[in-house]
CHARMM-style PDB file with segment names, atoms N, HN, CA, C and O in Angstrom:
ATOM      1  N   MET     1      24.001 -60.171 -75.545  1.00  0.00      PROA
ATOM      2  CA  MET     1      25.222 -59.829 -74.615  1.00  0.00      PROA
ATOM      3  C   MET     1      26.031 -59.531 -75.416  1.00  0.00      PROA
ATOM      4  O   MET     1      26.336 -60.288 -76.338  1.00  0.00      PROA
ATOM      5  N   PRO     2      26.487 -58.512 -75.263  1.00  0.00      PROA
ATOM      6  CA  PRO     2      28.293 -58.429 -76.495  1.00  0.00      PROA
ATOM      7  C   PRO     2      29.025 -59.237 -75.587  1.00  0.00      PROA
ATOM      8  O   PRO     2      28.684 -59.485 -74.431  1.00  0.00      PROA
ATOM      9  N   GLU     3      30.385 -59.769 -76.359  1.00  0.00      PROA
ATOM     10  HN  GLU     3      30.662 -59.568 -77.299  1.00  0.00      PROA
ATOM     11  CA  GLU     3      31.118 -60.771 -75.935  1.00  0.00      PROA
ATOM     12  C   GLU     3      32.432 -60.035 -75.875  1.00  0.00      PROA
ATOM     13  O   GLU     3      32.825 -59.325 -76.800  1.00  0.00      PROA
ATOM     14  N   THR     4      33.216 -60.265 -74.558  1.00  0.00      PROA
ATOM     15  HN  THR     4      32.897 -60.842 -73.806  1.00  0.00      PROA
ATOM     16  CA  THR     4      34.165 -59.682 -74.463  1.00  0.00      PROA
ATOM     17  C   THR     4      34.962 -60.395 -74.940  1.00  0.00      PROA
ATOM     18  O   THR     4      34.893 -61.600 -74.702  1.00  0.00      PROA
ATOM     19  N   PRO     5      36.033 -59.843 -75.817  1.00  0.00      PROA
ATOM     20  CA  PRO     5      37.458 -60.048 -76.330  1.00  0.00      PROA
ATOM     21  C   PRO     5      38.115 -60.688 -75.435  1.00  0.00      PROA
ATOM     22  O   PRO     5      38.028 -60.259 -74.284  1.00  0.00      PROA
ATOM     23  N   THR     6      39.116 -62.118 -75.748  1.00  0.00      PROA
ATOM     24  HN  THR     6      39.186 -62.466 -76.682  1.00  0.00      PROA
ATOM     25  CA  THR     6      39.595 -62.938 -75.387  1.00  0.00      PROA
ATOM     26  C   THR     6      40.978 -62.471 -75.151  1.00  0.00      PROA
ATOM     27  O   THR     6      41.320 -63.583 -75.553  1.00  0.00      PROA
ATOM     28  N   LYS     7      41.848 -62.018 -74.942  1.00  0.00      PROA
ATOM     29  HN  LYS     7      41.570 -61.115 -74.615  1.00  0.00      PROA
ATOM     30  CA  LYS     7      43.313 -61.578 -74.748  1.00  0.00      PROA
ATOM     31  C   LYS     7      44.110 -62.844 -75.489  1.00  0.00      PROA
ATOM     32  O   LYS     7      43.794 -63.839 -74.837  1.00  0.00      PROA
ATOM     33  N   PRO     8      44.968 -63.219 -76.524  1.00  0.00      PROA
ATOM     34  CA  PRO     8      45.700 -64.723 -77.042  1.00  0.00      PROA
ATOM     35  C   PRO     8      46.627 -64.637 -76.250  1.00  0.00      PROA
ATOM     36  O   PRO     8      47.469 -65.406 -76.714  1.00  0.00      PROA
ATOM     37  N   PHE     9      47.064 -64.155 -75.263  1.00  0.00      PROA
ATOM     38  HN  PHE     9      46.380 -63.530 -74.887  1.00  0.00      PROA
ATOM     39  CA  PHE     9      48.260 -64.224 -74.497  1.00  0.00      PROA
ATOM     40  C   PHE     9      47.902 -64.461 -73.142  1.00  0.00      PROA
ATOM     41  O   PHE     9      47.309 -63.429 -72.827  1.00  0.00      PROA
ATOM     42  N   LEU    10      47.917 -65.315 -72.029  1.00  0.00      PROA
ATOM     43  HN  LEU    10      48.399 -66.153 -72.285  1.00  0.00      PROA
ATOM     44  CA  LEU    10      47.711 -65.356 -70.485  1.00  0.00      PROA
ATOM     45  C   LEU    10      49.327 -66.013 -69.555  1.00  0.00      PROA
ATOM     46  O   LEU    10      49.917 -67.094 -69.544  1.00  0.00      PROA
ATOM     47  N   ILE    11      49.511 -64.832 -68.958  1.00  0.00      PROA
ATOM     48  HN  ILE    11      49.033 -63.954 -68.967  1.00  0.00      PROA
ATOM     49  CA  ILE    11      50.726 -65.552 -67.989  1.00  0.00      PROA
ATOM     50  C   ILE    11      50.342 -65.429 -66.689  1.00  0.00      PROA
ATOM     51  O   ILE    11      49.757 -64.454 -66.217  1.00  0.00      PROA
ATOM     52  N   ALA    12      50.712 -66.548 -66.030  1.00  0.00      PROA
ATOM     53  HN  ALA    12      51.187 -67.340 -66.414  1.00  0.00      PROA
ATOM     54  CA  ALA    12      50.127 -67.227 -64.696  1.00  0.00      PROA
ATOM     55  C   ALA    12      51.255 -67.867 -64.025  1.00  0.00      PROA
ATOM     56  O   ALA    12      51.862 -68.779 -64.588  1.00  0.00      PROA
ATOM     57  N   LYS    13      51.675 -67.334 -62.516  1.00  0.00      PROA
ATOM     58  HN  LYS    13      51.183 -66.594 -62.058  1.00  0.00      PROA
ATOM     59  CA  LYS    13      52.464 -67.941 -62.123  1.00  0.00      PROA
ATOM     60  C   LYS    13      51.877 -69.493 -61.315  1.00  0.00      PROA
ATOM     61  O   LYS    13      50.840 -69.589 -60.659  1.00  0.00      PROA
ATOM     62  N   ASP    14      52.914 -70.642 -61.607  1.00  0.00      PROA
ATOM     63  HN  ASP    14      53.756 -70.564 -62.139  1.00  0.00      PROA
ATOM     64  CA  ASP    14      52.821 -71.948 -61.276  1.00  0.00      PROA
ATOM     65  C   ASP    14      52.942 -72.186 -60.064  1.00  0.00      PROA
ATOM     66  O   ASP    14      53.073 -71.138 -59.431  1.00  0.00      PROA
ATOM     67  N   GLU    15      52.960 -73.065 -59.457  1.00  0.00      PROA
ATOM     68  HN  GLU    15      52.853 -73.916 -59.971  1.00  0.00      PROA
ATOM     69  CA  GLU    15      52.778 -73.541 -57.996  1.00  0.00      PROA
ATOM     70  C   GLU    15      54.382 -73.639 -57.706  1.00  0.00      PROA
ATOM     71  O   GLU    15      54.633 -73.745 -56.505  1.00  0.00      PROA
ATOM     72  N   ASP    16      55.481 -73.626 -58.544  1.00  0.00      PROA
ATOM     73  HN  ASP    16      55.278 -73.540 -59.519  1.00  0.00      PROA
ATOM     74  CA  ASP    16      56.716 -73.681 -58.326  1.00  0.00      PROA
ATOM     75  C   ASP    16      57.062 -72.243 -58.724  1.00  0.00      PROA
ATOM     76  O   ASP    16      58.209 -72.080 -59.141  1.00  0.00      PROA
ATOM     77  N   GLY    17      56.441 -71.415 -58.676  1.00  0.00      PROA
ATOM     78  HN  GLY    17      55.510 -71.547 -58.337  1.00  0.00      PROA
ATOM     79  CA  GLY    17      56.905 -69.791 -58.631  1.00  0.00      PROA
ATOM     80  C   GLY    17      57.098 -69.167 -60.062  1.00  0.00      PROA
ATOM     81  O   GLY    17      57.110 -67.976 -60.375  1.00  0.00      PROA
ATOM     82  N   ARG    18      57.222 -70.114 -60.726  1.00  0.00      PROA
ATOM     83  HN  ARG    18      57.212 -71.081 -60.472  1.00  0.00      PROA
ATOM     84  CA  ARG    18      57.592 -69.779 -62.431  1.00  0.00      PROA
ATOM     85  C   ARG    18      56.381 -69.368 -62.779  1.00  0.00      PROA
ATOM     86  O   ARG    18      55.245 -69.488 -62.322  1.00  0.00      PROA
ATOM     87  N   PHE    19      57.086 -68.645 -64.069  1.00  0.00      PROA
ATOM     88  HN  PHE    19      58.010 -68.548 -64.441  1.00  0.00      PROA
ATOM     89  CA  PHE    19      55.423 -67.982 -64.831  1.00  0.00      PROA
ATOM     90  C   PHE    19      55.559 -68.872 -66.230  1.00  0.00      PROA
ATOM     91  O   PHE    19      56.647 -69.141 -66.739  1.00  0.00      PROA
ATOM     92  N   ARG    20      54.260 -69.287 -66.770  1.00  0.00      PROA
ATOM     93  HN  ARG    20      53.376 -69.068 -66.357  1.00  0.00      PROA
ATOM     94  CA  ARG    20      53.610 -69.714 -67.681  1.00  0.00      PROA
ATOM     95  C   ARG    20      53.082 -69.222 -68.638  1.00  0.00      PROA
ATOM     96  O   ARG    20      52.259 -68.396 -68.244  1.00  0.00      PROA
ATOM     97  N   LEU    21      53.112 -69.287 -69.715  1.00  0.00      PROA
ATOM     98  HN  LEU    21      53.781 -69.958 -70.035  1.00  0.00      PROA
ATOM     99  CA  LEU    21      52.587 -68.703 -71.142  1.00  0.00      PROA
ATOM    100  C   LEU    21      51.676 -70.071 -71.763  1.00  0.00      PROA
ATOM    101  O   LEU    21      52.117 -71.179 -72.067  1.00  0.00      PROA
ATOM    102  N   THR    22      50.200 -69.547 -71.833  1.00  0.00      PROA
ATOM    103  HN  THR    22      49.841 -68.647 -71.586  1.00  0.00      PROA
ATOM    104  CA  THR    22      49.276 -69.905 -72.182  1.00  0.00      PROA
ATOM    105  C   THR    22      48.864 -69.353 -73.751  1.00  0.00      PROA
ATOM    106  O   THR    22      49.075 -68.141 -73.799  1.00  0.00      PROA
ATOM    107  N   VAL    23      48.447 -69.775 -74.776  1.00  0.00      PROA
ATOM    108  HN  VAL    23      48.275 -70.759 -74.736  1.00  0.00      PROA
ATOM    109  CA  VAL    23      48.344 -69.271 -76.176  1.00  0.00      PROA
ATOM    110  C   VAL    23      46.797 -69.467 -76.077  1.00  0.00      PROA
ATOM    111  O   VAL    23      46.235 -70.452 -75.600  1.00  0.00      PROA
ATOM    112  N   ARG    24      46.266 -68.468 -76.557  1.00  0.00      PROA
ATOM    113  HN  ARG    24      46.722 -67.667 -76.945  1.00  0.00      PROA
ATOM    114  CA  ARG    24      44.663 -68.747 -76.478  1.00  0.00      PROA
ATOM    115  C   ARG    24      44.292 -68.498 -78.342  1.00  0.00      PROA
ATOM    116  O   ARG    24      44.736 -67.628 -79.091  1.00  0.00      PROA
ATOM    117  N   GLU    25      43.448 -69.492 -78.600  1.00  0.00      PROA
ATOM    118  HN  GLU    25      43.087 -70.198 -77.990  1.00  0.00      PROA
ATOM    119  CA  GLU    25      42.936 -69.154 -79.771  1.00  0.00      PROA
ATOM    120  C   GLU    25      41.249 -69.128 -79.736  1.00  0.00      PROA
ATOM    121  O   GLU    25      40.660 -70.099 -79.261  1.00  0.00      PROA
ATOM    122  N   THR    26      40.467 -67.923 -80.281  1.00  0.00      PROA
ATOM    123  HN  THR    26      40.945 -67.134 -80.666  1.00  0.00      PROA
ATOM    124  CA  THR    26      39.456 -68.253 -80.280  1.00  0.00      PROA
ATOM    125  C   THR    26      38.830 -68.609 -81.835  1.00  0.00      PROA
ATOM    126  O   THR    26      39.232 -68.115 -82.888  1.00  0.00      PROA
ATOM    127  N   ARG    27      37.709 -69.627 -81.667  1.00  0.00      PROA
ATOM    128  HN  ARG    27      37.383 -70.028 -80.811  1.00  0.00      PROA
ATOM    129  CA  ARG    27      37.189 -70.243 -82.338  1.00  0.00      PROA
ATOM    130  C   ARG    27      35.786 -70.305 -82.912  1.00  0.00      PROA
ATOM    131  O   ARG    27      35.162 -69.991 -81.898  1.00  0.00      PROA
ATOM    132  N   ARG    28      35.066 -70.454 -83.640  1.00  0.00      PROA
ATOM    133  HN  ARG    28      35.572 -70.709 -84.464  1.00  0.00      PROA
ATOM    134  CA  ARG    28      33.589 -70.121 -83.539  1.00  0.00      PROA
ATOM    135  C   ARG    28      33.165 -71.782 -84.361  1.00  0.00      PROA
ATOM    136  O   ARG    28      33.610 -72.324 -85.372  1.00  0.00      PROA
ATOM    137  N   ASN    29      32.372 -72.089 -83.601  1.00  0.00      PROA
ATOM    138  HN  ASN    29      32.010 -71.649 -82.780  1.00  0.00      PROA
ATOM    139  CA  ASN    29      31.323 -73.109 -84.106  1.00  0.00      PROA
ATOM    140  C   ASN    29      30.202 -73.177 -85.268  1.00  0.00      PROA
ATOM    141  O   ASN    29      29.843 -72.102 -85.750  1.00  0.00      PROA
ATOM    142  N   SER    30      29.718 -74.186 -85.671  1.00  0.00      PROA
ATOM    143  HN  SER    30      30.009 -75.059 -85.280  1.00  0.00      PROA
ATOM    144  CA  SER    30      28.431 -73.987 -86.754  1.00  0.00      PROA
ATOM    145  C   SER    30      27.554 -72.808 -86.977  1.00  0.00      PROA
ATOM    146  O   SER    30      27.168 -72.244 -88.001  1.00  0.00      PROA
ATOM    147  N   GLN    31      27.317 -72.566 -85.456  1.00  0.00      PROA
ATOM    148  HN  GLN    31      27.631 -73.024 -84.624  1.00  0.00      PROA
ATOM    149  CA  GLN    31      26.260 -71.573 -84.565  1.00  0.00      PROA
ATOM    150  C   GLN    31      26.623 -70.022 -84.656  1.00  0.00      PROA
ATOM    151  O   GLN    31      26.000 -68.961 -84.715  1.00  0.00      PROA
ATOM    152  N   GLY    32      28.331 -70.559 -84.632  1.00  0.00      PROA
ATOM    153  HN  GLY    32      28.836 -71.421 -84.584  1.00  0.00      PROA
ATOM    154  CA  GLY    32      28.579 -68.874 -84.316  1.00  0.00      PROA
ATOM    155  C   GLY    32      28.775 -68.776 -82.820  1.00  0.00      PROA
ATOM    156  O   GLY    32      29.134 -67.711 -82.316  1.00  0.00      PROA
ATOM    157  N   TYR    33      28.528 -69.961 -82.028  1.00  0.00      PROA
ATOM    158  HN  TYR    33      28.236 -70.825 -82.437  1.00  0.00      PROA
ATOM    159  CA  TYR    33      29.010 -69.817 -80.827  1.00  0.00      PROA
ATOM    160  C   TYR    33      30.780 -69.769 -80.638  1.00  0.00      PROA
ATOM    161  O   TYR    33      31.325 -70.441 -81.513  1.00  0.00      PROA
ATOM    162  N   PRO    34      31.479 -69.292 -79.941  1.00  0.00      PROA
ATOM    163  CA  PRO    34      32.940 -68.983 -79.405  1.00  0.00      PROA
ATOM    164  C   PRO    34      33.293 -70.094 -78.520  1.00  0.00      PROA
ATOM    165  O   PRO    34      32.761 -70.233 -77.418  1.00  0.00      PROA
ATOM    166  N   TRP    35      34.186 -70.893 -78.989  1.00  0.00      PROA
ATOM    167  HN  TRP    35      34.618 -70.781 -79.884  1.00  0.00      PROA
ATOM    168  CA  TRP    35      35.070 -71.822 -77.833  1.00  0.00      PROA
ATOM    169  C   TRP    35      36.544 -71.502 -77.952  1.00  0.00      PROA
ATOM    170  O   TRP    35      37.168 -71.344 -79.001  1.00  0.00      PROA
ATOM    171  N   ILE    36      36.926 -71.443 -76.920  1.00  0.00      PROA
ATOM    172  HN  ILE    36      36.419 -71.571 -76.067  1.00  0.00      PROA
ATOM    173  CA  ILE    36      38.835 -71.188 -77.036  1.00  0.00      PROA
ATOM    174  C   ILE    36      39.176 -72.387 -76.579  1.00  0.00      PROA
ATOM    175  O   ILE    36      38.781 -73.209 -75.753  1.00  0.00      PROA
ATOM    176  N   VAL    37      40.577 -72.153 -77.861  1.00  0.00      PROA
ATOM    177  HN  VAL    37      40.898 -71.485 -78.532  1.00  0.00      PROA
ATOM    178  CA  VAL    37      41.833 -73.509 -77.465  1.00  0.00      PROA
ATOM    179  C   VAL    37      42.655 -73.044 -76.562  1.00  0.00      PROA
ATOM    180  O   VAL    37      42.874 -71.845 -76.732  1.00  0.00      PROA
ATOM    181  N   ARG    38      43.149 -73.466 -75.752  1.00  0.00      PROA
ATOM    182  HN  ARG    38      42.970 -74.440 -75.614  1.00  0.00      PROA
ATOM    183  CA  ARG    38      44.296 -73.054 -74.992  1.00  0.00      PROA
ATOM    184  C   ARG    38      45.329 -74.171 -75.033  1.00  0.00      PROA
ATOM    185  O   ARG    38      45.157 -75.372 -74.823  1.00  0.00      PROA
ATOM    186  N   THR    39      46.620 -73.406 -75.401  1.00  0.00      PROA
ATOM    187  HN  THR    39      46.759 -72.431 -75.572  1.00  0.00      PROA
ATOM    188  CA  THR    39      47.611 -74.191 -75.656  1.00  0.00      PROA
ATOM    189  C   THR    39      48.850 -73.971 -74.696  1.00  0.00      PROA
ATOM    190  O   THR    39      49.470 -72.999 -75.127  1.00  0.00      PROA
ATOM    191  N   LEU    40      49.596 -74.605 -73.308  1.00  0.00      PROA
ATOM    192  HN  LEU    40      49.092 -75.395 -72.957  1.00  0.00      PROA
ATOM    193  CA  LEU    40      50.178 -74.091 -72.550  1.00  0.00      PROA
ATOM    194  C   LEU    40      51.740 -74.164 -73.331  1.00  0.00      PROA
ATOM    195  O   LEU    40      52.037 -75.131 -74.032  1.00  0.00      PROA
ATOM    196  N   VAL    41      52.431 -73.312 -73.165  1.00  0.00      PROA
ATOM    197  HN  VAL    41      52.190 -72.526 -72.595  1.00  0.00      PROA
ATOM    198  CA  VAL    41      53.836 -73.756 -73.808  1.00  0.00      PROA
ATOM    199  C   VAL    41      54.685 -74.335 -72.565  1.00  0.00      PROA
ATOM    200  O   VAL    41      54.569 -73.904 -71.418  1.00  0.00      PROA
ATOM    201  N   GLU    42      55.443 -75.239 -72.906  1.00  0.00      PROA
ATOM    202  HN  GLU    42      55.538 -75.590 -73.837  1.00  0.00      PROA
ATOM    203  CA  GLU    42      56.004 -76.322 -72.569  1.00  0.00      PROA
ATOM    204  C   GLU    42      57.237 -75.180 -71.283  1.00  0.00      PROA
ATOM    205  O   GLU    42      57.452 -75.428 -70.097  1.00  0.00      PROA
ATOM    206  N   GLN    43      57.807 -73.985 -72.123  1.00  0.00      PROA
ATOM    207  HN  GLN    43      57.632 -73.783 -73.087  1.00  0.00      PROA
ATOM    208  CA  GLN    43      58.868 -73.732 -71.411  1.00  0.00      PROA
ATOM    209  C   GLN    43      58.385 -72.933 -70.044  1.00  0.00      PROA
ATOM    210  O   GLN    43      57.248 -72.474 -70.146  1.00  0.00      PROA
ATOM    211  N   SER    44      58.905 -72.741 -69.059  1.00  0.00      PROA
ATOM    212  HN  SER    44      59.829 -73.114 -68.976  1.00  0.00      PROA
ATOM    213  CA  SER    44      58.698 -71.559 -67.905  1.00  0.00      PROA
ATOM    214  C   SER    44      59.463 -70.466 -67.789  1.00  0.00      PROA
ATOM    215  O   SER    44      60.684 -70.354 -67.898  1.00  0.00      PROA
ATOM    216  N   PHE    45      58.773 -69.800 -67.595  1.00  0.00      PROA
ATOM    217  HN  PHE    45      57.781 -69.891 -67.506  1.00  0.00      PROA
ATOM    218  CA  PHE    45      59.866 -68.250 -67.221  1.00  0.00      PROA
ATOM    219  C   PHE    45      60.090 -67.478 -65.934  1.00  0.00      PROA
ATOM    220  O   PHE    45      59.142 -67.380 -65.155  1.00  0.00      PROA
ATOM    221  N   ALA    46      61.372 -66.866 -65.612  1.00  0.00      PROA
ATOM    222  HN  ALA    46      62.142 -66.946 -66.245  1.00  0.00      PROA
ATOM    223  CA  ALA    46      61.398 -66.419 -64.660  1.00  0.00      PROA
ATOM    224  C   ALA    46      60.557 -64.731 -64.225  1.00  0.00      PROA
ATOM    225  O   ALA    46      60.580 -64.015 -63.224  1.00  0.00      PROA
ATOM    226  N   SER    47      60.121 -64.677 -65.090  1.00  0.00      PROA
ATOM    227  HN  SER    47      60.102 -65.259 -65.903  1.00  0.00      PROA
ATOM    228  CA  SER    47      59.327 -63.127 -64.982  1.00  0.00      PROA
ATOM    229  C   SER    47      58.448 -62.877 -66.000  1.00  0.00      PROA
ATOM    230  O   SER    47      58.694 -63.031 -67.196  1.00  0.00      PROA
ATOM    231  N   PRO    48      57.208 -62.408 -65.422  1.00  0.00      PROA
ATOM    232  CA  PRO    48      56.312 -62.121 -66.965  1.00  0.00      PROA
ATOM    233  C   PRO    48      57.218 -61.026 -68.013  1.00  0.00      PROA
ATOM    234  O   PRO    48      56.916 -61.225 -69.190  1.00  0.00      PROA
ATOM    235  N   ALA    49      58.111 -60.076 -67.852  1.00  0.00      PROA
ATOM    236  HN  ALA    49      58.356 -59.915 -66.897  1.00  0.00      PROA
ATOM    237  CA  ALA    49      58.647 -59.624 -68.752  1.00  0.00      PROA
ATOM    238  C   ALA    49      59.357 -60.846 -69.969  1.00  0.00      PROA
ATOM    239  O   ALA    49      59.355 -60.696 -71.191  1.00  0.00      PROA
ATOM    240  N   ALA    50      59.875 -61.925 -69.272  1.00  0.00      PROA
ATOM    241  HN  ALA    50      59.877 -62.047 -68.279  1.00  0.00      PROA
ATOM    242  CA  ALA    50      60.625 -63.099 -70.009  1.00  0.00      PROA
ATOM    243  C   ALA    50      59.884 -63.961 -70.832  1.00  0.00      PROA
ATOM    244  O   ALA    50      60.202 -64.568 -71.855  1.00  0.00      PROA
ATOM    245  N   ALA    51      58.346 -63.876 -69.899  1.00  0.00      PROA
ATOM    246  HN  ALA    51      58.088 -63.383 -69.068  1.00  0.00      PROA
ATOM    247  CA  ALA    51      57.275 -64.530 -70.845  1.00  0.00      PROA
ATOM    248  C   ALA    51      56.406 -63.722 -72.304  1.00  0.00      PROA
ATOM    249  O   ALA    51      55.767 -64.128 -73.275  1.00  0.00      PROA
ATOM    250  N   ARG    52      56.807 -62.479 -71.797  1.00  0.00      PROA
ATOM    251  HN  ARG    52      57.326 -62.149 -71.008  1.00  0.00      PROA
ATOM    252  CA  ARG    52      56.172 -61.457 -72.699  1.00  0.00      PROA
ATOM    253  C   ARG    52      57.280 -61.305 -74.173  1.00  0.00      PROA
ATOM    254  O   ARG    52      56.842 -61.320 -75.323  1.00  0.00      PROA
ATOM    255  N   ALA    53      58.564 -61.182 -73.865  1.00  0.00      PROA
ATOM    256  HN  ALA    53      58.920 -61.170 -72.930  1.00  0.00      PROA
ATOM    257  CA  ALA    53      59.747 -60.973 -74.650  1.00  0.00      PROA
ATOM    258  C   ALA    53      59.692 -62.402 -74.967  1.00  0.00      PROA
ATOM    259  O   ALA    53      60.650 -62.313 -75.736  1.00  0.00      PROA
ATOM    260  N   PHE    54      59.386 -63.651 -75.031  1.00  0.00      PROA
ATOM    261  HN  PHE    54      58.608 -63.724 -74.406  1.00  0.00      PROA
ATOM    262  CA  PHE    54      59.319 -64.933 -75.908  1.00  0.00      PROA
ATOM    263  C   PHE    54      58.343 -65.099 -76.759  1.00  0.00      PROA
ATOM    264  O   PHE    54      58.316 -65.706 -77.830  1.00  0.00      PROA
ATOM    265  N   ALA    55      57.161 -64.225 -75.925  1.00  0.00      PROA
ATOM    266  HN  ALA    55      57.183 -63.732 -75.055  1.00  0.00      PROA
ATOM    267  CA  ALA    55      55.792 -64.318 -76.973  1.00  0.00      PROA
ATOM    268  C   ALA    55      55.963 -63.446 -78.301  1.00  0.00      PROA
ATOM    269  O   ALA    55      55.637 -63.838 -79.421  1.00  0.00      PROA
ATOM    270  N   THR    56      56.512 -62.235 -78.009  1.00  0.00      PROA
ATOM    271  HN  THR    56      56.777 -61.917 -77.099  1.00  0.00      PROA
ATOM    272  CA  THR    56      56.890 -61.363 -78.935  1.00  0.00      PROA
ATOM    273  C   THR    56      57.710 -61.653 -80.114  1.00  0.00      PROA
ATOM    274  O   THR    56      57.621 -61.167 -81.242  1.00  0.00      PROA
ATOM    275  N   ALA    57      58.511 -62.516 -79.665  1.00  0.00      PROA
ATOM    276  HN  ALA    57      58.584 -62.911 -78.749  1.00  0.00      PROA
ATOM    277  CA  ALA    57      59.856 -63.075 -80.616  1.00  0.00      PROA
ATOM    278  C   ALA    57      58.919 -64.377 -81.549  1.00  0.00      PROA
ATOM    279  O   ALA    57      58.806 -64.326 -82.774  1.00  0.00      PROA
ATOM    280  N   GLU    58      58.237 -65.633 -80.583  1.00  0.00      PROA
ATOM    281  HN  GLU    58      58.328 -65.674 -79.588  1.00  0.00      PROA
ATOM    282  CA  GLU    58      57.885 -66.547 -81.297  1.00  0.00      PROA
ATOM    283  C   GLU    58      56.708 -66.215 -81.968  1.00  0.00      PROA
ATOM    284  O   GLU    58      56.526 -66.772 -83.050  1.00  0.00      PROA
ATOM    285  N   TYR    59      55.911 -65.467 -81.582  1.00  0.00      PROA
ATOM    286  HN  TYR    59      56.059 -65.014 -80.702  1.00  0.00      PROA
ATOM    287  CA  TYR    59      54.189 -65.589 -81.960  1.00  0.00      PROA
ATOM    288  C   TYR    59      54.193 -63.870 -82.458  1.00  0.00      PROA
ATOM    289  O   TYR    59      53.107 -63.413 -82.813  1.00  0.00      PROA
ATOM    290  N   GLY    60      54.689 -63.497 -82.465  1.00  0.00      PROA
ATOM    291  HN  GLY    60      55.571 -63.868 -82.177  1.00  0.00      PROA
ATOM    292  CA  GLY    60      54.495 -61.837 -82.948  1.00  0.00      PROA
ATOM    293  C   GLY    60      53.606 -61.011 -82.241  1.00  0.00      PROA
ATOM    294  O   GLY    60      53.047 -60.108 -82.863  1.00  0.00      PROA
ATOM    295  N   ALA    61      53.320 -61.210 -80.723  1.00  0.00      PROA
ATOM    296  HN  ALA    61      53.774 -61.944 -80.217  1.00  0.00      PROA
ATOM    297  CA  ALA    61      52.798 -60.795 -80.080  1.00  0.00      PROA
ATOM    298  C   ALA    61      52.986 -59.294 -80.154  1.00  0.00      PROA
ATOM    299  O   ALA    61      53.972 -58.766 -80.667  1.00  0.00      PROA
ATOM    300  N   LYS    62      51.890 -58.593 -79.563  1.00  0.00      PROA
ATOM    301  HN  LYS    62      51.089 -59.022 -79.146  1.00  0.00      PROA
ATOM    302  CA  LYS    62      51.673 -56.761 -79.634  1.00  0.00      PROA
ATOM    303  C   LYS    62      51.266 -56.585 -77.899  1.00  0.00      PROA
ATOM    304  O   LYS    62      50.650 -57.377 -77.185  1.00  0.00      PROA
ATOM    305  N   THR    63      52.045 -54.835 -77.448  1.00  0.00      PROA
ATOM    306  HN  THR    63      52.545 -54.192 -78.028  1.00  0.00      PROA
ATOM    307  CA  THR    63      51.393 -54.861 -76.525  1.00  0.00      PROA
ATOM    308  C   THR    63      49.787 -54.718 -76.622  1.00  0.00      PROA
ATOM    309  O   THR    63      49.214 -54.295 -77.625  1.00  0.00      PROA
ATOM    310  N   GLY    64      49.088 -55.167 -75.333  1.00  0.00      PROA
ATOM    311  HN  GLY    64      49.553 -55.511 -74.517  1.00  0.00      PROA
ATOM    312  CA  GLY    64      47.729 -55.386 -75.293  1.00  0.00      PROA
ATOM    313  C   GLY    64      47.016 -56.435 -75.402  1.00  0.00      PROA
ATOM    314  O   GLY    64      45.807 -56.592 -75.231  1.00  0.00      PROA
ATOM    315  N   GLU    65      48.080 -57.375 -75.790  1.00  0.00      PROA
ATOM    316  HN  GLU    65      49.062 -57.247 -75.929  1.00  0.00      PROA
ATOM    317  CA  GLU    65      47.222 -59.059 -75.954  1.00  0.00      PROA
ATOM    318  C   GLU    65      47.881 -59.820 -75.117  1.00  0.00      PROA
ATOM    319  O   GLU    65      48.334 -60.910 -75.465  1.00  0.00      PROA
ATOM    320  N   PHE    66      48.038 -59.242 -73.684  1.00  0.00      PROA
ATOM    321  HN  PHE    66      47.670 -58.356 -73.401  1.00  0.00      PROA
ATOM    322  CA  PHE    66      48.254 -60.282 -72.643  1.00  0.00      PROA
ATOM    323  C   PHE    66      47.531 -60.121 -71.764  1.00  0.00      PROA
ATOM    324  O   PHE    66      46.951 -59.037 -71.705  1.00  0.00      PROA
ATOM    325  N   ALA    67      47.292 -61.110 -70.765  1.00  0.00      PROA
ATOM    326  HN  ALA    67      47.763 -61.991 -70.813  1.00  0.00      PROA
ATOM    327  CA  ALA    67      46.452 -60.847 -69.980  1.00  0.00      PROA
ATOM    328  C   ALA    67      47.123 -61.752 -68.501  1.00  0.00      PROA
ATOM    329  O   ALA    67      47.993 -62.614 -68.622  1.00  0.00      PROA
ATOM    330  N   SER    68      46.736 -61.491 -67.639  1.00  0.00      PROA
ATOM    331  HN  SER    68      46.029 -60.790 -67.541  1.00  0.00      PROA
ATOM    332  CA  SER    68      46.973 -62.148 -66.024  1.00  0.00      PROA
ATOM    333  C   SER    68      46.407 -62.906 -65.561  1.00  0.00      PROA
ATOM    334  O   SER    68      47.036 -63.739 -64.909  1.00  0.00      PROA
ATOM    335  N   ARG    69      44.566 -63.051 -65.671  1.00  0.00      PROA
ATOM    336  HN  ARG    69      44.055 -62.374 -66.201  1.00  0.00      PROA
ATOM    337  CA  ARG    69      43.710 -63.771 -64.866  1.00  0.00      PROA
ATOM    338  C   ARG    69      42.955 -64.578 -66.386  1.00  0.00      PROA
ATOM    339  OT1 ARG    69      42.046 -65.399 -66.262  1.00  0.00      PROA
TER     340      ARG     69
END
């Protein structure tokens, strides 16, 4: 079965209505099985655009590297 690539930046709304950014990194174990390390950024954002701007400035994110689910 082909593997669906995981987009490295997830933007999701939290229970307070603010947007949170999660940075995801795909690694592989010794058998080649992928596992994803997720790191939630402490800062919250007023809009998805603000979260994208932060990811671009801090992590060098590019268009197409963002997911909302």
